[in-house]
N, CA and C atoms as a LAMMPS dump frame, in Angstrom:
ITEM: TIMESTEP
0
ITEM: NUMBER OF ATOMS
168
ITEM: BOX BOUNDS ff ff ff
-5.0000000000000000e+02 5.0000000000000000e+02
-5.0000000000000000e+02 5.0000000000000000e+02
-5.0000000000000000e+02 5.0000000000000000e+02
ITEM: ATOMS id mol type element x y z
1 1 1 N -386.834 -370.195 -403.011
2 1 2 C -386.701 -369.961 -404.385
3 1 3 C -385.862 -371.285 -405.256
4 2 1 N -385.886 -371.799 -406.502
5 2 2 C -385.083 -372.754 -407.123
6 2 3 C -384.583 -372.739 -408.356
7 3 1 N -383.389 -373.108 -408.766
8 3 2 C -383.13 -372.793 -410.073
9 3 3 C -384.158 -374.449 -410.7
10 4 1 N -385.075 -373.687 -411.798
11 4 2 C -385.754 -374.911 -412.515
12 4 3 C -384.495 -375.764 -413.326
13 5 1 N -384.838 -377.124 -413.278
14 5 2 C -384.093 -378.162 -413.958
15 5 3 C -385.483 -378.925 -414.809
16 6 1 N -384.519 -379.167 -415.894
17 6 2 C -385.32 -380.185 -416.786
18 6 3 C -384.491 -381.361 -417.365
19 7 1 N -384.974 -382.597 -417.925
20 7 2 C -384.42 -383.382 -418.534
21 7 3 C -384.051 -383.509 -419.757
22 8 1 N -382.658 -383.438 -420.107
23 8 2 C -382.592 -383.576 -421.861
24 8 3 C -382.98 -384.408 -422.454
25 9 1 N -383.723 -383.999 -423.169
26 9 2 C -384.473 -385.349 -424.053
27 9 3 C -383.383 -386.399 -424.878
28 10 1 N -382.364 -385.841 -424.88
29 10 2 C -381.398 -386.624 -426.002
30 10 3 C -380.688 -387.514 -424.961
31 11 1 N -379.839 -386.84 -424.026
32 11 2 C -379.182 -387.534 -423.011
33 11 3 C -379.651 -387.828 -421.57
34 12 1 N -381.117 -387.667 -421.357
35 12 2 C -381.54 -388.007 -420.239
36 12 3 C -381.012 -387.402 -419.138
37 13 1 N -380.091 -386.22 -419.171
38 13 2 C -379.683 -386.142 -417.78
39 13 3 C -380.233 -384.528 -417.517
40 14 1 N -380.08 -384.026 -416.114
41 14 2 C -380.869 -382.869 -415.639
42 14 3 C -379.852 -381.8 -416.347
43 15 1 N -380.503 -380.481 -416.853
44 15 2 C -379.977 -379.369 -417.131
45 15 3 C -380.908 -378.324 -416.468
46 16 1 N -379.768 -376.91 -415.941
47 16 2 C -380.511 -375.903 -415.477
48 16 3 C -381.478 -374.778 -416.685
49 17 1 N -382.243 -374.359 -416.622
50 17 2 C -383.384 -373.703 -417.306
51 17 3 C -382.662 -371.834 -417.376
52 18 1 N -382.007 -371.874 -416.2
53 18 2 C -381.442 -370.609 -416.197
54 18 3 C -382.477 -369.686 -415.445
55 19 1 N -383.751 -370.421 -415.11
56 19 2 C -385.338 -369.818 -414.643
57 19 3 C -384.85 -369.871 -412.955
58 20 1 N -385.058 -368.795 -412.206
59 20 2 C -384.695 -368.928 -410.859
60 20 3 C -386.486 -368.824 -409.934
61 21 1 N -386.819 -369.493 -409.478
62 21 2 C -388.737 -369.37 -409.134
63 21 3 C -388.994 -370.495 -408.331
64 22 1 N -390.07 -369.884 -407.244
65 22 2 C -390.419 -371.341 -406.18
66 22 3 C -391.077 -372.474 -406.961
67 23 1 N -390.346 -373.457 -406.889
68 23 2 C -390.53 -374.465 -407.472
69 23 3 C -392.242 -375.159 -407.308
70 24 1 N -392.429 -375.078 -405.995
71 24 2 C -393.713 -375.552 -405.704
72 24 3 C -394.75 -374.93 -406.244
73 25 1 N -394.371 -373.457 -407.01
74 25 2 C -395.785 -372.857 -407.508
75 25 3 C -395.349 -372.983 -409
76 26 1 N -394.52 -373.544 -409.652
77 26 2 C -394.376 -373.977 -410.913
78 26 3 C -395.207 -375.474 -410.79
79 27 1 N -394.956 -376.206 -409.88
80 27 2 C -395.024 -377.845 -410.031
81 27 3 C -396.995 -377.815 -409.825
82 28 1 N -397.474 -376.862 -409.121
83 28 2 C -398.842 -376.507 -408.674
84 28 3 C -399.233 -375.969 -409.454
85 29 1 N -398.837 -375.338 -410.603
86 29 2 C -399.483 -374.474 -411.608
87 29 3 C -399.916 -373.146 -411.555
88 30 1 N -399.55 -372.756 -410.308
89 30 2 C -399.67 -371.532 -409.632
90 30 3 C -398.749 -370.365 -410.875
91 31 1 N -397.866 -370.712 -411.224
92 31 2 C -396.833 -369.905 -412.299
93 31 3 C -396.661 -371.009 -413.284
94 32 1 N -397.632 -370.404 -414.604
95 32 2 C -397.97 -371.14 -415.525
96 32 3 C -396.619 -370.594 -416.791
97 33 1 N -395.887 -372.196 -416.819
98 33 2 C -394.653 -371.912 -418.004
99 33 3 C -395.039 -372.444 -419.359
100 34 1 N -394.96 -372.071 -420.599
101 34 2 C -395.301 -372.646 -421.57
102 34 3 C -394.295 -372.335 -422.686
103 35 1 N -394.178 -372.973 -423.867
104 35 2 C -393.211 -372.712 -424.935
105 35 3 C -391.96 -372.175 -424.405
106 36 1 N -391.172 -372.711 -423.366
107 36 2 C -389.967 -372.226 -423.246
108 36 3 C -388.687 -372.751 -424.085
109 37 1 N -387.808 -372.075 -424.573
110 37 2 C -386.512 -372.841 -425.095
111 37 3 C -385.469 -372.206 -424.491
112 38 1 N -384.807 -373.853 -423.916
113 38 2 C -383.542 -373.884 -423.33
114 38 3 C -382.115 -374.133 -424.851
115 39 1 N -381.975 -372.848 -424.904
116 39 2 C -381.005 -372.88 -426.196
117 39 3 C -379.357 -373.358 -425.908
118 40 1 N -378.878 -374.148 -426.672
119 40 2 C -377.721 -374.586 -426.698
120 40 3 C -377.288 -375.516 -425.259
121 41 1 N -378.343 -376.393 -425.23
122 41 2 C -378.496 -377.581 -424.019
123 41 3 C -376.563 -378.035 -423.674
124 42 1 N -376.348 -377.564 -422.642
125 42 2 C -375.118 -378.123 -422.072
126 42 3 C -374.6 -379.282 -422.391
127 43 1 N -375.914 -380.578 -422.28
128 43 2 C -375.383 -381.874 -422.233
129 43 3 C -375.05 -382.266 -423.732
130 44 1 N -376.367 -381.694 -424.786
131 44 2 C -376.073 -382.298 -425.978
132 44 3 C -376.076 -381.282 -427.228
133 45 1 N -376.301 -379.709 -426.819
134 45 2 C -375.879 -378.796 -427.82
135 45 3 C -377.111 -378.333 -428.735
136 46 1 N -377.924 -378.915 -428.333
137 46 2 C -379.592 -378.611 -429.262
138 46 3 C -380.213 -377.753 -428.39
139 47 1 N -381.121 -377.288 -428.876
140 47 2 C -382.43 -376.312 -428.621
141 47 3 C -383.608 -377.273 -427.992
142 48 1 N -383.824 -377.376 -427.017
143 48 2 C -385.274 -378.101 -426.396
144 48 3 C -386.228 -376.786 -425.735
145 49 1 N -387.466 -377.255 -426.317
146 49 2 C -388.706 -376.743 -425.933
147 49 3 C -389.298 -377.013 -424.689
148 50 1 N -389.867 -376.47 -423.782
149 50 2 C -390.311 -377.033 -422.629
150 50 3 C -391.28 -375.963 -421.58
151 51 1 N -392.052 -376.969 -420.936
152 51 2 C -393.228 -376.249 -420.235
153 51 3 C -392.889 -376.688 -418.79
154 52 1 N -394.093 -376.175 -417.947
155 52 2 C -393.746 -376.231 -416.61
156 52 3 C -393.774 -377.608 -416.339
157 53 1 N -394.537 -378.322 -416.92
158 53 2 C -394.792 -379.935 -416.808
159 53 3 C -393.379 -380.829 -416.928
160 54 1 N -392.36 -380.598 -417.596
161 54 2 C -391.024 -380.949 -417.398
162 54 3 C -390.379 -380.487 -416.446
163 55 1 N -390.445 -379.575 -415.626
164 55 2 C -389.665 -379.412 -414.53
165 55 3 C -389.47 -380.427 -413.561
166 56 1 N -388.15 -380.904 -413.288
167 56 2 C -387.925 -381.77 -412.193
168 56 3 C -387.646 -381.411 -411.173
């Protein structure tokens, strides 16, 4: 299990999503993640919508 990370689209820096799950299954599509929201990004303060394809 790993903490899922995405890139802040404003600052282009990695941020934790708060979700801990098998990253291989997310990347392979075995676990579908769509229309998730990261509220109050720690890098820029904005809200970001993300899906499994955004996981880094």
